[in-house]
C-alpha positions in Angstrom: -12.8 35.9 -47.6 -15.5 38.2 -48.7 -15.3 40.4 -51.8 -14.6 43.5 -49.6 -11.8 41.7 -47.8 -10.2 41.0 -51.2 -9.9 44.7 -51.8 -7.1 44.9 -49.3 -5.8 41.4 -48.4 -4.1 41.1 -45.0 -1.9 38.3 -43.6 -3.9 35.9 -41.5 -2.7 37.2 -38.1 -3.1 40.8 -39.0 -6.9 40.9 -39.3 -7.7 44.1 -37.6 -10.9 43.1 -35.9 -9.0 40.5 -33.7 -5.5 41.9 -33.6 -4.0 42.1 -30.1 -0.6 43.2 -28.8 0.3 39.8 -27.3 -0.2 38.2 -30.8 3.0 40.0 -31.8 5.0 41.3 -28.8 4.3 39.0 -25.9 5.7 39.1 -22.4 4.9 40.8 -19.1 7.2 43.7 -18.2 5.9 43.6 -14.6 6.9 40.0 -14.2 10.4 40.7 -15.6 10.7 43.7 -13.3 9.9 41.5 -10.3 12.4 38.9 -11.4 15.1 41.6 -11.8 14.4 43.0 -8.3 14.7 39.6 -6.8 18.0 38.9 -8.5 19.3 42.3 -7.4 18.5 41.6 -3.8 20.2 38.2 -4.1 23.3 39.8 -5.6 23.5 42.3 -2.7 23.1 39.6 -0.1 25.7 37.4 -1.7 28.1 40.4 -1.9 27.7 41.0 1.8 28.3 37.4 2.6 31.5 37.4 0.5 32.7 40.5 2.3 32.0 38.9 5.7 33.9 35.7 4.7 36.8 37.7 3.3 37.1 39.5 6.6 37.5 36.3 8.7 41.1 36.4 9.9 41.8 33.5 12.3 45.6 34.0 12.4 45.6 35.7 15.8 43.9 32.8 17.7 44.0 29.7 15.5 47.0 27.9 14.0 47.8 24.4 12.7 46.4 22.2 10.0 42.8 23.0 10.8 43.4 26.7 10.6 45.3 26.3 7.3 42.5 24.2 5.9 39.9 26.8 7.0 41.9 29.6 5.4 42.3 27.7 2.2 38.7 26.9 2.0 37.8 30.5 2.8 40.0 31.7 0.0 38.2 29.4 -2.4 34.7 30.2 -1.3 34.9 34.0 -1.2 35.5 34.5 -5.0 32.9 31.8 -5.7 30.3 33.6 -3.6 31.3 36.9 -5.0 31.0 35.5 -8.5 27.4 34.3 -7.8 26.6 37.8 -6.4 27.9 39.4 -9.6 25.9 36.9 -11.7 22.7 37.9 -9.9 23.5 41.6 -10.2 24.1 41.4 -13.9 21.0 39.2 -14.4 19.0 41.9 -12.6 20.4 44.5 -15.0 19.6 42.3 -18.0 16.0 41.8 -16.9 15.6 45.5 -16.1 16.7 46.5 -19.5 14.6 44.0 -21.3 11.4 44.9 -19.3 11.8 48.5 -20.2 12.4 47.8 -23.8 9.6 45.3 -24.0 7.2 47.9 -22.7 8.2 50.3 -25.4 7.9 47.7 -28.1 4.4 46.7 -26.9 3.3 50.3 -26.8 4.6 50.7 -30.4 2.7 47.6 -31.4 -0.5 48.9 -29.7 -0.2 52.2 -31.6 0.3 50.3 -34.8 -2.8 48.2 -34.2 -4.9 51.2 -33.4 -3.8 52.9 -36.6 -4.6 49.8 -38.6 -7.9 49.4 -37.0 -8.8 53.0 -37.8 -8.0 52.3 -41.4 -10.0 49.1 -41.4 -13.1 50.9 -40.0 -12.6 53.7 -42.6 -12.4 51.1 -45.3 -15.6 49.4 -44.1 -17.6 52.6 -43.9 -16.5 54.2 -47.1 -14.9 52.4 -50.0 -12.4 49.7 -50.6 -10.5 52.1 -52.8 -10.2 54.8 -50.1 -6.5 55.7 -50.1 -6.6 56.9 -46.5 -7.9 53.6 -45.3 -5.2 51.7 -47.2 -2.5 54.1 -46.0 -3.5 53.6 -42.3 -3.7 49.8 -42.6 -0.3 49.7 -44.4 1.2 52.0 -41.7 -0.3 49.8 -39.0 1.1 46.6 -40.6 4.5 48.1 -41.0 4.4 49.3 -37.4 3.6 45.8 -36.2 6.5 44.4 -38.2 8.9 47.0 -36.8 7.8 46.2 -33.2 8.3 42.4 -33.9 11.8 43.1 -35.3 12.6 45.2 -32.2 11.2 42.4 -30.0 13.5 39.8 -31.5 16.6 42.1 -31.3 15.9 43.0 -27.7 15.3 39.4 -26.8 18.7 38.4 -28.3 20.4 41.1 -26.4 18.8 40.0 -23.2 19.8 36.4 -23.8 23.4 37.4 -24.5 23.5 39.4 -21.3 22.1 36.5 -19.3 24.6 34.1 -20.7 27.4 36.6 -19.8 26.0 36.9 -16.3 25.9 33.1 -15.9 29.6 32.9 -16.7 30.4 35.0 -13.6 29.4 32.0 -11.5 32.1 29.8 -13.0 35.2 29.2 -11.0 38.2 31.4 -12.1 40.6 29.6 -14.4 43.8 30.4 -16.1 44.4 29.8 -19.8 46.0 26.3 -19.7 45.3 23.5 -22.1 41.6 22.8 -22.4 41.0 25.5 -19.9 42.9 23.6 -17.2 45.5 25.6 -15.2 49.1 24.5 -16.1 51.2 23.1 -13.3 55.0 22.4 -13.2 56.1 18.8 -13.8 52.6 17.9 -14.7 52.5 15.1 -17.4 48.9 15.6 -18.4 46.9 18.9 -18.6 43.7 17.0 -19.3 41.1 17.5 -16.5 40.5 14.2 -14.7 44.1 12.9 -15.2 46.2 15.1 -13.0 47.1 12.4 -10.4 46.3 11.9 -6.7 46.4 14.1 -3.6 47.4 12.7 -0.2 43.8 12.1 0.6 43.4 9.8 -2.5 41.3 12.3 -4.3 42.2 14.2 -7.5 43.6 17.7 -6.9 41.4 20.6 -8.1 42.4 24.1 -9.0 42.2 26.6 -6.2 39.8 29.5 -6.6 41.5 32.8 -7.3 42.2 35.4 -8.3 46.0 34.9 -8.0 48.9 37.0 -9.3 49.7 36.6 -12.9 52.9 34.8 -14.0 52.8 32.2 -11.2 51.7 28.6 -11.4 48.0 28.2 -10.6 47.7 26.6 -7.2 45.8 23.4 -6.6 44.2 22.1 -3.4 43.2 18.7 -2.0 39.4 18.7 -2.2 39.1 16.6 0.9 40.4 19.4 3.2 41.2 22.5 1.1 45.0 22.3 1.7 47.3 23.5 -1.0 49.2 20.7 -2.8 52.0 20.5 -5.4 52.9 17.7 -7.8 55.9 15.5 -7.0 58.5 15.8 -9.8 58.3 12.9 -12.3 58.1 11.8 -14.9 55.0 9.8 -14.1 52.4 8.0 -16.2 49.3 10.0 -17.0 47.0 10.1 -14.0 49.6 8.5 -11.7 51.4 11.6 -10.5 51.4 11.9 -6.7 50.9 15.3 -5.1 52.1 16.5 -1.7 51.0 19.2 0.7 52.8 22.5 0.2 53.3 22.9 4.0 55.2 19.6 4.1 52.9 18.2 6.9 51.3 14.8 6.3 
């Protein structure tokens, strides 16, 4: 560091001759905007698919086990697809907000760098005791710090919004033990130990939403048919389940 540099010491990354916006507030708003638009399109498409699936009523021309299985599967798939659509829409909103804020923070940083560089040039061409030069460089340095603080806060807000959006893709659940929907006569509420459906597979919670105050329905994952536990008591994991419609 030269004697002149010692007159107004600057942190290593705030040397005005080499300072750039992406040293402090990095990211490309255009890329974020493109990602947001892509997610918004995906959300719209998935919402349309969910609406189409929900409108499939086969009751007027199809009956029997296959029709029941199809209807059960449809009722499970529709909210899942709709949840994915919501996730993409909220992701698009999060990216859109972040790209707009990021652009502002980068512009604030650019202004701060310009101010600091003006002070640096004034300092170099006049005197290291020039108060205007020191004021401009101090203003620039504080502006960069403010932009970086805003950057971090905006990034945290975006991350929280993305995490919230991701939760929309999760299958609906009631508030049973360990997040597992409670069932009547069920010995264990621990996922993985609920017993065996007629197909030999473990029953899984149906995808809702369903009316509050009623037991959360389960289905046989092999065919999507609704099942209910056979009253016990039974050992954990040994409880048999039967089809709700009574057919084998």
